C-alpha positions in Angstrom: 2.0 41.1 -70.9 3.5 38.3 -68.9 1.1 35.7 -67.4 0.7 35.8 -63.6 3.4 34.3 -61.4 1.3 31.4 -60.2 0.8 30.3 -63.8 4.5 30.5 -64.6 5.4 28.5 -61.5 2.7 25.9 -62.2 4.1 25.4 -65.7 7.7 25.0 -64.5 7.3 21.5 -63.1 5.7 19.9 -66.2 8.3 21.5 -68.4 11.1 20.3 -66.1 9.7 16.7 -66.1 9.4 16.9 -69.9 13.0 18.0 -70.3 14.3 15.3 -67.9 12.4 12.7 -69.9 13.9 14.0 -73.1 17.4 14.0 -71.5 16.9 10.4 -70.3 15.9 9.3 -73.8 19.1 10.8 -75.0 21.5 9.5 -72.4 20.3 5.9 -71.7 21.1 4.6 -75.2 24.6 6.2 -74.9 25.5 4.4 -71.6 28.1 4.0 -70.2 29.7 7.0 -72.1 27.8 9.7 -70.2 28.9 8.3 -66.9 32.5 8.0 -68.1 32.4 11.6 -69.3 31.0 12.9 -65.9 33.6 10.8 -64.0 36.4 12.3 -66.3 35.0 15.8 -65.6 35.1 15.3 -61.8 38.7 14.1 -62.1 39.6 17.1 -64.2 38.0 19.3 -61.5 40.2 17.7 -58.9 43.4 18.0 -61.0 42.7 21.6 -61.8 42.9 22.6 -58.2 46.7 21.8 -57.6 47.4 23.0 -61.1 45.9 26.5 -60.3 47.8 26.5 -57.0 51.1 25.9 -58.8 50.3 28.6 -61.3 49.7 31.0 -58.5 53.2 30.1 -57.2 54.8 31.2 -60.5 54.8 28.1 -62.6 53.7 28.2 -66.2 50.4 26.5 -67.2 52.0 23.7 -69.3 54.6 23.0 -66.5 51.9 22.9 -63.8 49.8 20.5 -65.9 52.8 18.3 -66.5 53.8 18.3 -62.8 50.3 17.5 -61.6 49.8 14.7 -64.2 53.2 13.3 -63.4 52.5 13.1 -59.7 49.0 11.7 -60.3 50.3 8.9 -62.6 53.2 8.2 -60.2 50.7 7.8 -57.3 48.5 5.5 -59.4 51.6 3.4 -60.4 52.6 3.2 -56.8 49.1 2.1 -55.8 49.1 -0.5 -58.6 52.4 -2.0 -57.6 52.0 -2.0 -53.8 48.4 -1.7 -52.9 46.5 -3.5 -55.6 48.2 -6.9 -55.2 47.5 -6.9 -51.5 43.9 -5.8 -52.1 43.4 -8.6 -54.7 44.9 -11.2 -52.3 42.7 -10.2 -49.4 39.6 -10.0 -51.6 40.2 -13.6 -52.6 40.6 -14.6 -49.0 37.5 -12.7 -48.0 35.4 -14.4 -50.8 36.6 -17.8 -49.6 35.9 -17.0 -46.0 32.2 -15.9 -46.6 30.8 -19.5 -46.5 32.5 -20.3 -43.2 31.2 -17.0 -41.7 27.7 -17.9 -42.8 28.0 -21.3 -41.1 29.3 -19.7 -37.9 26.4 -17.3 -38.0 24.0 -20.2 -38.4 25.6 -22.0 -35.4 25.2 -18.8 -33.4 21.5 -18.6 -34.3 21.1 -22.3 -33.3 22.7 -21.4 -29.9 20.3 -18.5 -29.5 17.4 -20.7 -30.4 18.4 -23.3 -27.8 18.8 -20.5 -25.2 15.3 -19.1 -26.1 13.7 -22.6 -25.8 15.4 -23.1 -22.4 14.1 -19.8 -21.2 10.7 -20.2 -22.7 10.9 -17.2 -25.0 8.5 -17.3 -27.9 11.2 -16.8 -30.5 11.9 -18.9 -33.6 15.2 -18.5 -35.5 14.7 -21.5 -37.7 13.6 -19.5 -40.9 16.6 -17.3 -40.6 18.9 -20.3 -39.9 17.6 -22.1 -43.0 18.1 -19.0 -45.0 21.7 -18.7 -43.9 22.3 -22.4 -44.7 20.9 -21.9 -48.2 23.0 -18.7 -48.7 26.2 -20.5 -47.6 25.7 -23.3 -50.1 24.9 -20.9 -52.9 28.0 -18.8 -52.1 30.2 -21.9 -52.0 28.9 -22.9 -55.5 29.2 -19.5 -57.0 32.8 -18.7 -55.8 34.3 -20.3 -58.9 31.9 -18.6 -61.2 32.7 -15.2 -59.6 36.4 -15.8 -60.0 35.9 -16.6 -63.7 33.7 -13.5 -64.2 36.2 -11.3 -62.3 38.6 -11.5 -65.3 36.2 -10.1 -67.8 35.0 -7.5 -65.3 38.6 -6.4 -64.6 39.2 -6.1 -68.4 36.2 -3.9 -68.8 37.1 -1.8 -65.8 40.6 -1.3 -67.1 39.3 -0.1 -70.5 36.9 2.3 -68.9 39.6 3.5 -66.5 41.9 4.3 -69.5 39.0 6.1 -71.3 38.3 8.2 -68.2 41.9 9.2 -67.6 42.3 10.2 -71.3 39.1 12.2 -71.2 40.2 13.8 -67.9 43.5 14.9 -69.4 41.8 16.5 -72.4 39.2 18.2 -70.2 42.0 19.5 -67.9 43.9 20.9 -70.9 40.9 22.4 -72.7 38.3 22.7 -70.0 38.4 26.5 -69.8 37.7 26.8 -73.6 34.8 24.4 -73.2 33.4 26.3 -70.3 33.6 29.6 -72.2 31.7 28.1 -75.1 28.9 26.8 -72.9 28.7 30.2 -71.1 27.5 31.8 -74.3 24.2 29.9 -74.1 23.5 31.1 -70.6 21.7 34.5 -70.0 24.2 37.1 -69.0 22.4 38.0 -65.8 22.8 34.4 -64.6 26.1 33.5 -66.1 28.4 34.7 -63.3 26.2 33.2 -60.6 26.0 29.8 -62.3 29.7 29.4 -63.0 30.9 30.7 -59.7 28.5 28.4 -57.8 29.3 25.3 -59.8 33.1 25.9 -59.5 33.0 26.7 -55.8 30.6 23.8 -54.9 31.9 21.0 -57.1 35.6 21.8 -56.7 35.4 22.5 -53.0 33.1 19.6 -52.2 34.8 16.9 -54.2 38.3 18.1 -53.4 37.5 18.0 -49.7 35.7 14.7 -49.9 38.5 13.0 -51.8 41.2 14.3 -49.5 39.1 13.2 -46.4 38.7 9.7 -48.0 42.4 9.4 -48.7 43.4 10.5 -45.2 40.8 8.3 -43.6 41.8 5.3 -45.7 45.5 5.8 -44.9 44.9 6.2 -41.2 42.6 3.2 -41.1 45.2 1.2 -43.0 47.9 2.0 -40.6 45.7 1.3 -37.5 44.3 -2.0 -38.9 47.9 -3.1 -39.8 49.2 -2.4 -36.3 46.2 -4.2 -34.8 46.7 -7.1 -37.3 43.1 -6.9 -38.4 42.2 -9.6 -41.0 41.5 -8.2 -44.4 42.7 -4.8 -43.1 43.5 -3.4 -46.6 40.0 -4.3 -47.9 38.1 -2.9 -45.0 40.3 0.3 -44.7 39.7 1.2 -48.4 36.0 0.3 -48.1 35.5 2.6 -45.1 37.5 5.4 -46.8 35.7 5.1 -50.1 32.2 5.2 -48.5 33.2 8.5 -46.9 32.5 10.0 -50.3 28.8 9.5 -49.6 27.5 11.3 -46.4 26.7 8.9 -43.5 27.7 5.8 -45.5 31.0 5.3 -43.7 29.1 4.8 -40.3 27.0 2.1 -41.9 30.1 0.5 -43.4 31.9 0.5 -40.0 28.9 -1.1 -38.3 28.7 -3.8 -41.1 32.4 -4.6 -41.0 32.5 -4.8 -37.2 29.5 -7.1 -37.2 30.9 -9.4 -39.9 34.2 -9.7 -38.0 32.4 -10.2 -34.7 30.8 -13.4 -36.0 34.2 -15.0 -36.3 35.9 -13.3 -33.3 33.9 -10.8 -31.1 37.2 -9.3 -29.8 38.3 -8.5 -33.4 34.9 -6.9 -34.1 35.1 -4.7 -31.1 38.7 -3.7 -31.9 37.7 -2.7 -35.5 34.6 -0.8 -34.2 36.7 1.1 -31.6 39.6 1.8 -34.0 37.4 2.9 -36.9 35.2 5.2 -34.7 38.3 6.8 -33.1 40.0 7.5 -36.4 36.8 8.8 -37.9 36.3 11.2 -35.0 39.8 12.5 -35.4 39.1 13.2 -39.1 35.7 14.6 -38.5 36.7 17.0 -35.7 40.2 18.1 -36.8 40.4 17.7 -40.6 36.9 17.8 -42.1 35.9 21.3 -40.8 39.1 22.8 -42.3 38.6 21.2 -45.7 34.9 21.4 -46.1 33.8 24.4 -44.1 30.3 25.4 -45.2 30.5 24.5 -48.8 27.4 22.4 -49.0 25.1 24.6 -47.0 22.4 21.9 -46.6 20.7 20.7 -43.4 21.2 17.0 -42.5 17.6 16.2 -43.2 17.9 17.4 -46.7 21.1 15.4 -47.1 19.3 12.2 -46.2 16.5 13.2 -48.6 18.7 14.0 -51.6 20.9 10.9 -51.4 18.3 8.2 -52.4 16.8 10.7 -54.8 20.2 11.2 -56.5 20.8 7.5 -56.7 17.4 7.0 -58.3 18.0 9.9 -60.7 21.4 8.6 -61.7 19.9 5.2 -62.4 17.1 6.6 -64.5 19.5 8.8 -66.5 21.9 6.0 -67.2 24.7 7.3 -65.0 24.5 4.6 -62.4 23.4 4.7 -58.8 26.9 5.1 -57.5 27.6 8.2 -59.5 24.2 9.5 -58.6 25.0 9.2 -54.9 28.3 11.0 -55.4 26.6 13.9 -57.4 23.5 14.2 -55.2 24.9 16.5 -52.5 26.7 19.0 -54.7 23.9 19.1 -57.2 21.4 19.7 -54.4 23.6 22.5 -53.0 23.8 24.2 -56.4 20.1 23.9 -56.9 19.4 25.4 -53.5 21.7 28.4 -54.4 19.8 28.9 -57.7 16.4 28.6 -56.0 17.4 31.1 -53.3 18.6 33.6 -56.0 15.5 33.0 -58.0 13.3 33.7 -55.0 15.2 37.0 -54.3 14.8 38.1 -57.9 11.1 37.3 -57.9 10.7 39.3 -54.7 12.5 42.3 -56.2 10.6 42.2 -59.4 7.3 42.0 -57.6 8.2 44.9 -55.3 9.2 47.0 -58.3 5.9 46.5 -60.1 
């Protein structure tokens, strides 16, 4: 005889915590390879979508794989030859400009302090001003050290990128066989629901988010170039990349506009207006067509699962960034499973 439901549910949380602890003990010593494997799996998910689309149009499986990989590698090569040099150049200029921005911010605080004293306001900006001065001196001293460490970081990033791309190609070619092997370990009454939910959520969510990020980055790059915004390539890619995390692009736009407004208020306002306008076009016209109702989570739950996903990714050795990227689709999948579990428990209790 099965134990009562309340006992089974009360034992579920301790068993879940124990399994997560065992998983952490297994993954953390293997870092960064679990994170590289997960990143390769996400890339394979994305590349599988156009491959399936080409197969539905009559192309053979090997030819569709070769065409997708060729277009992807061609796009990466084009980005490496045209975009990366400009990005590196503007990043160097941005790093060199940070100390002067901090000095200008300090001067602005001094002016505010003088204005507050003239008006008799009980405000003291001196601690913040001293902190900015200390930060500017530290940044100026560490610029050379950062440039030296950039070479080793770039080398490590290049090696990891090659590993991820090779793993993604292997997963793209043999992903179906791997999925069928894993399916044997899942109960038959849950197998179809689990694989259909994971495929629909992860493929739909990441495909939509990546397309939106690419479109937004391209539009921001064009607008910032026309407006002659300083460091336009860096800021356009930064705003587009943070679109992968819900609500992060709004924070990035505010931060970029504030930083540029310290040097030139007009430039900051132009960036703010341009970024918001382009973002609204993407959110209203493109995002609903691409995303639809894939996630199925309320905004409050999105805000809750993002820091939780970052913390879980850090604890499991995957990194906070990958945890942020996985937080929303994982939460959506878990919600689907919990809803189905609730329905089945209700049916089983009604049949007893």
